[in-house]
Z-matrix of the N, CA and C atoms (Angstrom, degrees):
N
C 1 1.457
C 2 1.522 1 109.60
N 3 1.327 2 117.21 1 126.75
C 4 1.460 3 121.43 2 -177.29
C 5 1.524 4 110.87 3 -74.94
N 6 1.311 5 115.25 4 148.61
C 7 1.455 6 121.48 5 176.59
C 8 1.526 7 108.19 6 -79.66
N 9 1.321 8 115.95 7 126.12
C 10 1.470 9 119.82 8 -176.19
C 11 1.525 10 110.13 9 -77.98
N 12 1.334 11 116.07 10 133.48
C 13 1.463 12 121.59 11 -179.33
C 14 1.529 13 110.40 12 -88.89
N 15 1.312 14 115.30 13 72.92
C 16 1.459 15 121.98 14 179.02
C 17 1.527 16 110.02 15 -89.02
N 18 1.343 17 118.25 16 158.58
C 19 1.466 18 120.64 17 179.92
C 20 1.528 19 112.33 18 -61.54
N 21 1.318 20 115.59 19 148.68
C 22 1.458 21 121.97 20 178.50
C 23 1.531 22 109.85 21 -79.98
N 24 1.315 23 115.24 22 160.25
C 25 1.463 24 120.70 23 171.44
C 26 1.526 25 107.18 24 -81.21
N 27 1.331 26 118.53 25 112.29
C 28 1.474 27 120.38 26 -177.39
C 29 1.521 28 112.74 27 -55.48
N 30 1.339 29 116.73 28 -28.85
C 31 1.453 30 120.05 29 -179.33
C 32 1.512 31 113.42 30 -64.64
N 33 1.315 32 117.03 31 -18.92
C 34 1.460 33 120.65 32 179.44
C 35 1.512 34 113.14 33 -89.70
N 36 1.326 35 117.19 34 -1.51
C 37 1.462 36 121.63 35 -179.20
C 38 1.525 37 110.55 36 -94.74
N 39 1.314 38 115.71 37 163.34
C 40 1.464 39 120.48 38 179.71
C 41 1.528 40 110.19 39 -68.08
N 42 1.339 41 118.25 40 159.33
C 43 1.471 42 120.75 41 176.52
C 44 1.531 43 112.78 42 -55.06
N 45 1.339 44 116.39 43 -38.66
C 46 1.469 45 119.55 44 -179.68
C 47 1.527 46 110.73 45 -65.40
N 48 1.345 47 116.81 46 -40.62
C 49 1.463 48 120.28 47 178.86
C 50 1.521 49 110.71 48 -68.17
N 51 1.320 50 117.05 49 -40.59
C 52 1.462 51 120.44 50 178.43
C 53 1.527 52 111.09 51 -61.23
N 54 1.322 53 116.43 52 -40.86
C 55 1.464 54 121.19 53 179.21
C 56 1.524 55 110.70 54 -63.75
N 57 1.334 56 116.20 55 -40.12
C 58 1.470 57 120.42 56 -179.25
C 59 1.523 58 111.99 57 -66.50
N 60 1.321 59 116.16 58 -22.99
C 61 1.466 60 120.72 59 -177.88
C 62 1.529 61 113.13 60 -94.01
N 63 1.314 62 116.35 61 3.84
C 64 1.462 63 119.40 62 -176.23
C 65 1.521 64 113.06 63 -105.32
N 66 1.326 65 115.14 64 142.03
C 67 1.459 66 122.60 65 172.20
C 68 1.520 67 115.18 66 50.48
N 69 1.334 68 116.32 67 -136.27
C 70 1.470 69 121.26 68 -176.27
C 71 1.522 70 114.13 69 -68.09
N 72 1.344 71 116.12 70 -13.35
C 73 1.458 72 118.96 71 179.66
C 74 1.531 73 111.87 72 -70.22
N 75 1.330 74 116.60 73 -19.84
C 76 1.472 75 119.95 74 -174.79
C 77 1.518 76 112.56 75 -58.88
N 78 1.317 77 116.62 76 -47.28
C 79 1.464 78 118.56 77 -176.73
C 80 1.528 79 110.81 78 -68.59
N 81 1.347 80 116.85 79 -33.92
C 82 1.462 81 119.64 80 175.76
C 83 1.521 82 110.65 81 -65.31
N 84 1.323 83 114.77 82 -42.48
C 85 1.463 84 119.37 83 179.23
C 86 1.518 85 110.97 84 -65.00
N 87 1.321 86 116.12 85 -39.11
C 88 1.462 87 120.49 86 179.39
C 89 1.527 88 111.16 87 -62.93
N 90 1.317 89 115.93 88 -30.50
C 91 1.467 90 120.75 89 179.11
C 92 1.521 91 111.97 90 -88.36
N 93 1.323 92 116.54 91 5.70
C 94 1.457 93 120.46 92 178.74
C 95 1.506 94 113.84 93 77.52
N 96 1.336 95 117.18 94 21.78
C 97 1.459 96 121.24 95 -174.87
C 98 1.521 97 113.59 96 -106.10
N 99 1.313 98 118.26 97 1.64
C 100 1.463 99 120.83 98 179.06
C 101 1.533 100 109.67 99 -72.86
N 102 1.325 101 117.59 100 143.65
C 103 1.482 102 121.00 101 -179.18
C 104 1.527 103 112.30 102 -76.46
N 105 1.311 104 115.87 103 69.06
C 106 1.464 105 121.70 104 179.75
C 107 1.522 106 108.80 105 -108.19
N 108 1.311 107 116.62 106 115.42
C 109 1.468 108 120.38 107 -176.90
C 110 1.522 109 112.64 108 -93.59
N 111 1.326 110 116.73 109 -20.62
C 112 1.463 111 120.33 110 -179.43
C 113 1.528 112 110.05 111 -87.88
N 114 1.347 113 118.29 112 124.07
C 115 1.473 114 120.15 113 -179.23
C 116 1.525 115 113.06 114 -57.08
N 117 1.346 116 116.62 115 -35.76
C 118 1.460 117 120.18 116 179.42
C 119 1.513 118 111.97 117 -64.38
N 120 1.327 119 116.33 118 -40.47
C 121 1.461 120 120.14 119 176.65
C 122 1.525 121 110.59 120 -63.56
N 123 1.328 122 115.95 121 -43.46
C 124 1.459 123 120.25 122 -176.60
C 125 1.523 124 111.82 123 -62.32
N 126 1.324 125 117.47 124 -48.51
C 127 1.470 126 118.99 125 -177.78
C 128 1.521 127 111.17 126 -69.78
N 129 1.328 128 116.90 127 -33.13
C 130 1.468 129 119.72 128 178.73
C 131 1.527 130 110.78 129 -67.06
N 132 1.328 131 116.09 130 -41.28
C 133 1.472 132 120.48 131 178.44
C 134 1.523 133 110.85 132 -65.39
N 135 1.326 134 117.04 133 -44.44
C 136 1.468 135 119.66 134 -179.91
C 137 1.524 136 111.01 135 -65.71
N 138 1.324 137 116.91 136 -38.06
C 139 1.466 138 119.71 137 175.78
C 140 1.526 139 109.72 138 -60.48
N 141 1.333 140 115.93 139 -48.99
C 142 1.468 141 120.19 140 -178.14
C 143 1.522 142 110.97 141 -59.59
N 144 1.322 143 116.86 142 -41.54
C 145 1.464 144 120.36 143 -178.72
C 146 1.530 145 111.53 144 -72.05
N 147 1.327 146 116.77 145 -22.81
C 148 1.471 147 119.40 146 177.04
C 149 1.524 148 111.55 147 -71.79
N 150 1.334 149 116.18 148 -11.18
C 151 1.470 150 121.19 149 177.33
C 152 1.525 151 111.46 150 -106.14
N 153 1.327 152 117.22 151 5.52
C 154 1.472 153 121.67 152 -175.27
C 155 1.530 154 111.21 153 -64.55
N 156 1.324 155 115.27 154 152.55
C 157 1.471 156 120.44 155 179.96
C 158 1.522 157 112.40 156 -73.30
N 159 1.324 158 117.21 157 -19.38
C 160 1.466 159 122.30 158 179.70
C 161 1.534 160 109.53 159 -86.85
N 162 1.319 161 116.42 160 117.46
C 163 1.466 162 120.75 161 -176.33
C 164 1.531 163 111.91 162 -60.70
N 165 1.331 164 117.16 163 -37.79
C 166 1.467 165 119.66 164 -179.58
C 167 1.529 166 110.97 165 -62.37
N 168 1.321 167 115.81 166 -40.58
C 169 1.464 168 119.65 167 178.49
C 170 1.525 169 110.35 168 -68.54
N 171 1.328 170 116.33 169 -42.85
C 172 1.473 171 119.89 170 178.47
C 173 1.521 172 110.66 171 -58.79
N 174 1.317 173 116.98 172 -48.54
C 175 1.466 174 120.88 173 -177.98
C 176 1.524 175 111.57 174 -63.37
N 177 1.332 176 116.26 175 -41.13
C 178 1.466 177 119.61 176 179.37
C 179 1.528 178 110.58 177 -65.29
N 180 1.319 179 116.39 178 -40.07
C 181 1.470 180 120.08 179 179.51
C 182 1.518 181 111.08 180 -64.39
N 183 1.330 182 117.19 181 -43.76
C 184 1.466 183 120.67 182 -179.73
C 185 1.528 184 111.04 183 -64.89
N 186 1.327 185 116.49 184 -35.90
C 187 1.466 186 119.71 185 176.68
C 188 1.528 187 110.23 186 -65.27
N 189 1.329 188 116.77 187 -39.92
C 190 1.467 189 120.83 188 178.79
C 191 1.524 190 111.30 189 -67.27
N 192 1.318 191 116.39 190 -36.14
C 193 1.468 192 121.02 191 177.12
C 194 1.516 193 110.03 192 -58.57
N 195 1.319 194 116.78 193 -44.50
C 196 1.471 195 121.21 194 -177.39
C 197 1.521 196 112.00 195 -68.04
N 198 1.329 197 117.11 196 -19.92
C 199 1.468 198 120.61 197 -176.67
C 200 1.526 199 113.56 198 -100.61
N 201 1.314 200 117.30 199 1.20
C 202 1.469 201 119.44 200 -178.20
C 203 1.532 202 111.36 201 -63.33
N 204 1.315 203 118.24 202 133.48
C 205 1.473 204 121.27 203 177.90
C 206 1.529 205 111.25 204 -65.72
N 207 1.304 206 115.83 205 149.18
C 208 1.468 207 120.62 206 179.38
C 209 1.526 208 111.98 207 -58.64
N 210 1.324 209 117.14 208 -34.51
C 211 1.461 210 120.41 209 -178.52
C 212 1.523 211 110.58 210 -63.08
N 213 1.330 212 116.82 211 -40.20
C 214 1.470 213 120.99 212 178.19
C 215 1.523 214 109.85 213 -67.20
N 216 1.320 215 116.56 214 -44.25
C 217 1.460 216 120.65 215 -179.68
C 218 1.522 217 111.37 216 -63.70
N 219 1.313 218 116.71 217 -38.62
C 220 1.463 219 120.04 218 179.78
C 221 1.523 220 110.64 219 -61.98
N 222 1.338 221 116.29 220 -42.12
C 223 1.451 222 120.27 221 178.98
C 224 1.517 223 112.75 222 -65.16
N 225 1.325 224 115.82 223 -34.71
C 226 1.463 225 120.28 224 -178.01
C 227 1.527 226 112.20 225 -80.48
N 228 1.306 227 117.28 226 -43.75
C 229 1.467 228 120.54 227 -174.11
C 230 1.519 229 113.25 228 -69.14
N 231 1.312 230 117.32 229 -16.77
C 232 1.456 231 120.65 230 177.51
C 233 1.518 232 113.39 231 -92.93
N 234 1.326 233 116.82 232 0.60
C 235 1.463 234 122.40 233 -176.19
C 236 1.525 235 110.61 234 -89.93
N 237 1.331 236 116.73 235 110.10
C 238 1.467 237 121.14 236 -178.19
C 239 1.521 238 112.80 237 -70.71
N 240 1.337 239 116.92 238 -11.91
C 241 1.457 240 120.21 239 -179.92
C 242 1.516 241 114.14 240 -83.39
N 243 1.329 242 116.97 241 -7.83
C 244 1.464 243 120.35 242 -179.38
C 245 1.524 244 109.74 243 -79.31
N 246 1.315 245 116.51 244 142.22
C 247 1.463 246 121.69 245 -179.56
C 248 1.531 247 110.72 246 -55.12
N 249 1.331 248 115.36 247 138.49
C 250 1.467 249 120.93 248 -177.27
C 251 1.522 250 112.12 249 -59.72
N 252 1.334 251 117.49 250 -29.47
C 253 1.466 252 120.11 251 178.93
C 254 1.524 253 111.16 252 -67.74
N 255 1.318 254 116.02 253 -36.65
C 256 1.467 255 120.61 254 178.01
C 257 1.527 256 109.67 255 -66.57
N 258 1.328 257 116.16 256 -44.91
C 259 1.472 258 120.35 257 178.96
C 260 1.526 259 110.41 258 -62.05
N 261 1.323 260 116.58 259 -39.85
C 262 1.466 261 121.03 260 179.02
C 263 1.521 262 110.46 261 -63.42
N 264 1.308 263 116.72 262 -44.61
C 265 1.467 264 121.99 263 179.57
C 266 1.522 265 110.94 264 -58.89
N 267 1.323 266 116.08 265 -46.28
C 268 1.463 267 119.45 266 -177.88
C 269 1.523 268 112.84 267 -76.71
N 270 1.316 269 117.27 268 -22.16
C 271 1.465 270 119.78 269 175.66
C 272 1.521 271 110.15 270 -59.31
N 273 1.323 272 116.17 271 -37.65
C 274 1.475 273 120.39 272 -179.50
C 275 1.528 274 110.80 273 -70.38
N 276 1.336 275 116.53 274 -24.69
C 277 1.463 276 120.77 275 -177.19
C 278 1.528 277 113.07 276 -81.17
N 279 1.340 278 116.59 277 -22.23
C 280 1.470 279 119.47 278 -171.78
C 281 1.527 280 113.15 279 -113.21
N 282 1.322 281 117.42 280 15.68
C 283 1.470 282 120.71 281 -176.11
C 284 1.529 283 112.86 282 -55.85
N 285 1.312 284 117.74 283 -29.66
C 286 1.470 285 121.14 284 -178.01
C 287 1.532 286 112.32 285 -90.38
N 288 1.327 287 116.18 286 9.62
C 289 1.464 288 120.62 287 -179.52
C 290 1.535 289 108.81 288 -122.60
N 291 1.335 290 117.71 289 88.24
C 292 1.468 291 122.05 290 -173.95
C 293 1.525 292 114.05 291 -53.03
N 294 1.328 293 117.53 292 -38.71
C 295 1.471 294 119.26 293 -178.06
C 296 1.525 295 111.28 294 -63.46
N 297 1.334 296 117.06 295 -36.60
C 298 1.457 297 120.32 296 179.01
C 299 1.525 298 111.45 297 -76.49
N 300 1.316 299 116.84 298 -34.93
C 301 1.465 300 120.28 299 176.45
C 302 1.518 301 110.01 300 -62.56
N 303 1.326 302 116.81 301 -39.72
C 304 1.465 303 120.44 302 179.97
C 305 1.519 304 110.98 303 -65.78
N 306 1.323 305 117.41 304 -40.00
C 307 1.472 306 120.86 305 175.98
C 308 1.523 307 109.77 306 -60.10
N 309 1.310 308 115.81 307 -44.36
C 310 1.466 309 121.57 308 -179.94
C 311 1.524 310 111.34 309 -61.47
N 312 1.330 311 116.85 310 -45.55
C 313 1.466 312 120.92 311 -176.50
C 314 1.517 313 112.79 312 -66.45
N 315 1.310 314 117.27 313 -23.23
C 316 1.462 315 121.38 314 178.64
C 317 1.527 316 112.21 315 -86.25
N 318 1.319 317 116.30 316 -2.75
C 319 1.464 318 121.83 317 -179.14
C 320 1.530 319 109.44 318 -85.95
N 321 1.311 320 116.95 319 118.07
C 322 1.466 321 120.75 320 -178.16
C 323 1.530 322 112.57 321 -66.68
N 324 1.331 323 117.11 322 -14.76
C 325 1.458 324 120.20 323 -179.38
C 326 1.519 325 114.33 324 -83.17
N 327 1.325 326 117.21 325 -5.80
C 328 1.459 327 120.71 326 -179.21
C 329 1.531 328 109.93 327 -72.83
N 330 1.315 329 116.57 328 134.61
C 331 1.461 330 121.39 329 -178.21
C 332 1.524 331 111.26 330 -74.20
N 333 1.328 332 116.03 331 150.70
C 334 1.465 333 121.07 332 176.60
C 335 1.527 334 110.41 333 -57.39
N 336 1.330 335 116.50 334 -37.70
C 337 1.466 336 120.37 335 -179.18
C 338 1.523 337 111.88 336 -61.05
N 339 1.330 338 115.76 337 -34.50
C 340 1.469 339 120.23 338 179.12
C 341 1.519 340 110.45 339 -66.92
N 342 1.322 341 116.39 340 -46.54
C 343 1.472 342 120.56 341 179.82
C 344 1.527 343 110.06 342 -62.90
N 345 1.326 344 116.47 343 -41.14
C 346 1.472 345 119.89 344 178.32
C 347 1.521 346 111.19 345 -61.92
N 348 1.333 347 116.57 346 -37.28
C 349 1.464 348 120.91 347 -177.38
C 350 1.518 349 112.81 348 -69.47
N 351 1.335 350 117.36 349 -30.61
C 352 1.467 351 119.48 350 -176.06
C 353 1.524 352 113.14 351 -103.59
N 354 1.331 353 117.45 352 -8.84
C 355 1.475 354 120.42 353 -175.30
C 356 1.523 355 112.71 354 -59.55
N 357 1.305 356 117.63 355 -28.99
C 358 1.458 357 120.67 356 -178.68
C 359 1.520 358 113.97 357 -89.87
N 360 1.346 359 116.86 358 2.13
C 361 1.465 360 119.93 359 -172.39
C 362 1.520 361 114.31 360 -123.50
N 363 1.309 362 117.73 361 -9.01
C 364 1.463 363 120.31 362 -174.64
C 365 1.527 364 111.27 363 -92.72
N 366 1.330 365 115.91 364 176.66
C 367 1.460 366 120.90 365 -178.64
C 368 1.522 367 112.54 366 -80.78
N 369 1.329 368 116.43 367 173.79
C 370 1.468 369 120.65 368 -174.29
C 371 1.524 370 112.40 369 -64.29
N 372 1.321 371 117.75 370 -34.91
C 373 1.463 372 119.10 371 179.15
C 374 1.522 373 110.93 372 -67.44
N 375 1.321 374 115.87 373 -36.31
C 376 1.459 375 119.62 374 179.01
C 377 1.537 376 110.34 375 -70.93
N 378 1.333 377 116.91 376 -35.77
C 379 1.471 378 120.18 377 175.77
C 380 1.533 379 109.35 378 -63.29
N 381 1.324 380 116.55 379 -42.53
C 382 1.467 381 120.75 380 177.45
C 383 1.528 382 110.34 381 -58.52
N 384 1.323 383 116.28 382 -40.90
C 385 1.460 384 121.29 383 -179.83
C 386 1.526 385 110.73 384 -66.21
N 387 1.310 386 116.32 385 -42.11
C 388 1.471 387 120.93 386 177.18
C 389 1.526 388 109.98 387 -59.64
N 390 1.324 389 116.12 388 -42.70
C 391 1.467 390 121.47 389 -176.08
C 392 1.521 391 112.69 390 -65.40
N 393 1.324 392 117.90 391 -22.01
C 394 1.463 393 120.59 392 -178.66
C 395 1.524 394 112.51 393 -68.99
N 396 1.324 395 116.53 394 -25.24
C 397 1.470 396 120.00 395 -178.73
C 398 1.533 397 108.67 396 -90.84
N 399 1.329 398 115.79 397 79.80
C 400 1.460 399 120.29 398 -175.63
C 401 1.530 400 112.02 399 -65.80
N 402 1.303 401 116.77 400 -32.26
C 403 1.468 402 119.95 401 178.35
C 404 1.524 403 110.69 402 -60.74
N 405 1.326 404 115.98 403 -41.46
C 406 1.464 405 120.07 404 178.88
C 407 1.531 406 110.87 405 -68.10
N 408 1.321 407 117.27 406 -39.29
C 409 1.468 408 120.88 407 -179.99
C 410 1.527 409 110.90 408 -61.86
N 411 1.322 410 116.26 409 -42.09
C 412 1.458 411 120.36 410 -179.41
C 413 1.520 412 111.21 411 -70.76
N 414 1.313 413 116.11 412 -32.32
C 415 1.466 414 121.08 413 179.41
C 416 1.524 415 111.83 414 -73.82
N 417 1.335 416 115.21 415 -29.74
C 418 1.467 417 120.37 416 -175.78
C 419 1.533 418 109.46 417 -138.31
N 420 1.333 419 118.18 418 81.84
C 421 1.471 420 121.31 419 -177.63
C 422 1.528 421 113.79 420 -60.37
N 423 1.338 422 116.81 421 -17.15
C 424 1.472 423 119.28 422 177.56
C 425 1.531 424 110.82 423 -59.84
N 426 1.316 425 116.68 424 -25.67
C 427 1.467 426 120.53 425 177.68
C 428 1.523 427 109.69 426 -65.09
N 429 1.324 428 116.85 427 -41.24
C 430 1.472 429 121.08 428 178.81
C 431 1.524 430 109.75 429 -63.52
N 432 1.320 431 116.21 430 -38.96
C 433 1.462 432 120.39 431 177.11
C 434 1.518 433 110.86 432 -59.97
N 435 1.334 434 116.27 433 -43.06
C 436 1.462 435 120.11 434 178.12
C 437 1.510 436 112.18 435 -63.85
N 438 1.331 437 116.27 436 -41.83
C 439 1.462 438 120.45 437 177.77
C 440 1.525 439 110.78 438 -61.30
N 441 1.324 440 115.56 439 -41.30
C 442 1.467 441 121.09 440 -177.81
C 443 1.532 442 111.29 441 -61.99
N 444 1.325 443 116.31 442 -35.27
C 445 1.473 444 120.52 443 -177.77
C 446 1.523 445 112.92 444 -84.65
N 447 1.317 446 117.28 445 -6.11
C 448 1.460 447 121.74 446 -175.60
C 449 1.530 448 110.15 447 -82.52
N 450 1.313 449 116.22 448 114.44
C 451 1.469 450 121.10 449 -178.33
C 452 1.528 451 112.39 450 -69.11
N 453 1.341 452 116.63 451 -16.29
C 454 1.467 453 120.13 452 179.11
C 455 1.524 454 112.47 453 -84.25
N 456 1.321 455 117.04 454 -15.42
C 457 1.467 456 121.15 455 -172.74
C 458 1.517 457 112.11 456 -71.32
N 459 1.332 458 115.48 457 146.28
C 460 1.463 459 120.56 458 173.36
C 461 1.531 460 107.97 459 -72.41
N 462 1.320 461 116.37 460 135.32
C 463 1.457 462 120.61 461 179.67
C 464 1.526 463 111.04 462 -59.15
N 465 1.324 464 116.57 463 -38.38
C 466 1.468 465 120.06 464 -178.93
C 467 1.525 466 110.97 465 -63.60
N 468 1.326 467 116.81 466 -37.37
C 469 1.470 468 120.54 467 179.25
C 470 1.520 469 110.59 468 -66.59
N 471 1.322 470 116.27 469 -44.41
C 472 1.465 471 120.75 470 -179.85
C 473 1.525 472 110.00 471 -65.25
N 474 1.314 473 116.82 472 -42.19
C 475 1.473 474 120.65 473 179.92
C 476 1.526 475 111.15 474 -59.58
N 477 1.338 476 116.75 475 -40.98
C 478 1.464 477 119.71 476 179.52
C 479 1.524 478 111.10 477 -65.21
N 480 1.339 479 115.71 478 -37.84
C 481 1.466 480 119.55 479 179.03
C 482 1.525 481 111.00 480 -67.37
N 483 1.323 482 116.28 481 -41.56
C 484 1.465 483 120.52 482 177.98
C 485 1.523 484 110.02 483 -64.11
N 486 1.323 485 116.22 484 -43.02
C 487 1.467 486 120.68 485 179.67
C 488 1.529 487 111.03 486 -62.51
N 489 1.330 488 115.83 487 -37.65
C 490 1.463 489 120.64 488 176.98
C 491 1.527 490 110.58 489 -59.75
N 492 1.330 491 115.75 490 -45.00
C 493 1.470 492 120.33 491 179.02
C 494 1.523 493 111.08 492 -63.91
N 495 1.323 494 116.19 493 -41.34
C 496 1.468 495 120.78 494 -179.40
C 497 1.531 496 110.22 495 -62.02
N 498 1.332 497 116.19 496 -45.73
C 499 1.472 498 120.17 497 -179.41
C 500 1.528 499 111.71 498 -62.73
N 501 1.330 500 115.48 499 -30.85
C 502 1.462 501 119.86 500 -179.36
C 503 1.532 502 112.45 501 -86.33
N 504 1.333 503 115.99 502 -1.37
C 505 1.456 504 119.63 503 179.30
C 506 1.513 505 113.76 504 75.41
N 507 1.332 506 116.88 505 23.68
C 508 1.458 507 121.11 506 -179.97
C 509 1.522 508 110.88 507 -93.88
N 510 1.312 509 115.91 508 151.19
C 511 1.453 510 121.79 509 173.13
C 512 1.524 511 108.09 510 -115.18
N 513 1.317 512 116.13 511 120.10
C 514 1.459 513 120.87 512 -178.85
C 515 1.525 514 107.78 513 -88.94
N 516 1.313 515 115.97 514 98.73
C 517 1.465 516 120.81 515 -171.60
C 518 1.528 517 113.23 516 -68.07
N 519 1.317 518 117.79 517 -21.02
C 520 1.460 519 119.59 518 -178.09
C 521 1.517 520 114.17 519 -79.37
N 522 1.330 521 117.71 520 -5.88
C 523 1.461 522 121.04 521 179.66
C 524 1.528 523 108.87 522 -97.83
N 525 1.345 524 117.66 523 119.53
C 526 1.470 525 120.08 524 -179.98
C 527 1.530 526 111.19 525 -60.36
N 528 1.321 527 115.71 526 144.84
C 529 1.468 528 121.57 527 177.15
C 530 1.524 529 111.02 528 51.27
N 531 1.325 530 116.06 529 50.68
C 532 1.466 531 121.93 530 -176.73
C 533 1.523 532 112.64 531 -54.22
N 534 1.321 533 116.45 532 -45.73
C 535 1.468 534 119.80 533 -177.57
C 536 1.528 535 111.38 534 -60.27
N 537 1.334 536 116.42 535 -39.93
C 538 1.463 537 120.09 536 178.95
C 539 1.522 538 111.46 537 -68.06
N 540 1.328 539 115.67 538 -39.05
C 541 1.469 540 120.20 539 178.43
C 542 1.525 541 110.02 540 -62.24
N 543 1.338 542 116.40 541 -44.05
C 544 1.464 543 121.25 542 179.44
C 545 1.530 544 110.65 543 -63.17
N 546 1.342 545 116.08 544 -44.68
C 547 1.460 546 120.30 545 -179.04
C 548 1.525 547 111.04 546 -61.53
N 549 1.331 548 116.27 547 -42.73
C 550 1.464 549 120.16 548 -179.98
C 551 1.524 550 111.20 549 -65.69
N 552 1.331 551 115.89 550 -42.46
C 553 1.454 552 120.16 551 -179.18
C 554 1.522 553 111.29 552 -64.91
N 555 1.316 554 116.65 553 -46.16
C 556 1.458 555 120.12 554 -179.09
C 557 1.519 556 111.60 555 -68.41
N 558 1.345 557 116.48 556 -32.46
C 559 1.453 558 119.90 557 175.94
C 560 1.516 559 111.35 558 -64.52
N 561 1.340 560 116.63 559 -41.62
C 562 1.456 561 120.83 560 177.60
C 563 1.527 562 110.97 561 -63.81
N 564 1.340 563 115.73 562 -39.15
C 565 1.459 564 119.97 563 -178.78
C 566 1.530 565 110.46 564 -65.68
N 567 1.343 566 116.05 565 -44.14
C 568 1.464 567 119.48 566 -179.82
C 569 1.527 568 111.01 567 -64.25
N 570 1.342 569 116.28 568 -38.24
C 571 1.463 570 120.29 569 178.11
C 572 1.525 571 110.16 570 -62.62
N 573 1.313 572 116.46 571 -44.01
C 574 1.463 573 120.70 572 179.61
C 575 1.522 574 110.97 573 -63.30
N 576 1.356 575 115.73 574 -38.85
C 577 1.460 576 119.75 575 178.96
C 578 1.524 577 111.29 576 -65.44
N 579 1.349 578 116.52 577 -41.05
C 580 1.474 579 120.30 578 178.65
C 581 1.515 580 110.92 579 -64.75
N 582 1.328 581 116.28 580 -41.28
C 583 1.462 582 120.33 581 179.56
C 584 1.529 583 110.51 582 -63.93
N 585 1.341 584 115.83 583 -38.22
C 586 1.469 585 120.18 584 179.61
C 587 1.529 586 110.34 585 -67.19
N 588 1.322 587 115.95 586 -37.03
C 589 1.468 588 120.04 587 179.12
C 590 1.525 589 111.51 588 -69.71
N 591 1.339 590 116.49 589 -35.68
C 592 1.458 591 120.91 590 -176.53
C 593 1.522 592 112.10 591 -78.30
N 594 1.321 593 116.21 592 -24.30
C 595 1.469 594 119.65 593 -175.81
C 596 1.529 595 112.63 594 -58.15
N 597 1.349 596 120.04 595 -47.55
C 598 1.481 597 119.60 596 179.16
C 599 1.522 598 112.20 597 -62.23
N 600 1.342 599 116.56 598 -36.01
C 601 1.469 600 120.42 599 -179.66
C 602 1.521 601 110.24 600 -64.76
N 603 1.333 602 116.28 601 -41.48
C 604 1.470 603 120.56 602 -178.65
C 605 1.518 604 111.17 603 -66.53
N 606 1.340 605 116.12 604 -35.17
C 607 1.468 606 120.03 605 -179.88
C 608 1.527 607 111.57 606 -68.32
N 609 1.345 608 115.54 607 -32.44
C 610 1.460 609 119.00 608 -176.15
C 611 1.512 610 113.02 609 -80.35
N 612 1.318 611 117.95 610 -14.30
C 613 1.487 612 121.72 611 -178.29
C 614 1.530 613 111.65 612 -74.40
């Protein structure tokens, strides 16, 4: 289930962000001209303006989003205090920038829905990083489904994630022919275990 990009509650934003969103400052902020020094404030304001009822403000905000420097995005995407909707919005903007995706994935404030949405689109190193958070995988099996469909993912990483779900008694509904996938995986595991058991016997002969 995708995270809905609904407007933020202005009362939850900093005084500087609230000021940037008021009156004539809105269009300046949408153009990236508001005096906001905190990266979290900047991305939150641009996100909010991207949902504005005024098309000119929305378009200007989206243009500013595309022009944000990586250094600013890195500072913002690692901030666990930023609203999960803002992080989700920017996750879609940085998919082609592995270093920023990795910063995002290490942020505990990122929603499970966000990770599930990008798990099928990121590079193999990012898939490996996603797989390290087993608690999140068990909480949101849709992430495993995304990993499974990702052509960039290492097979060994996906197999471990599937095995984790199997051990926990979960069924990953997004993976076609789940029962067959589980049977094949467990069959391979048992074969490997038998081979490991037989190896010492063969050496002693």
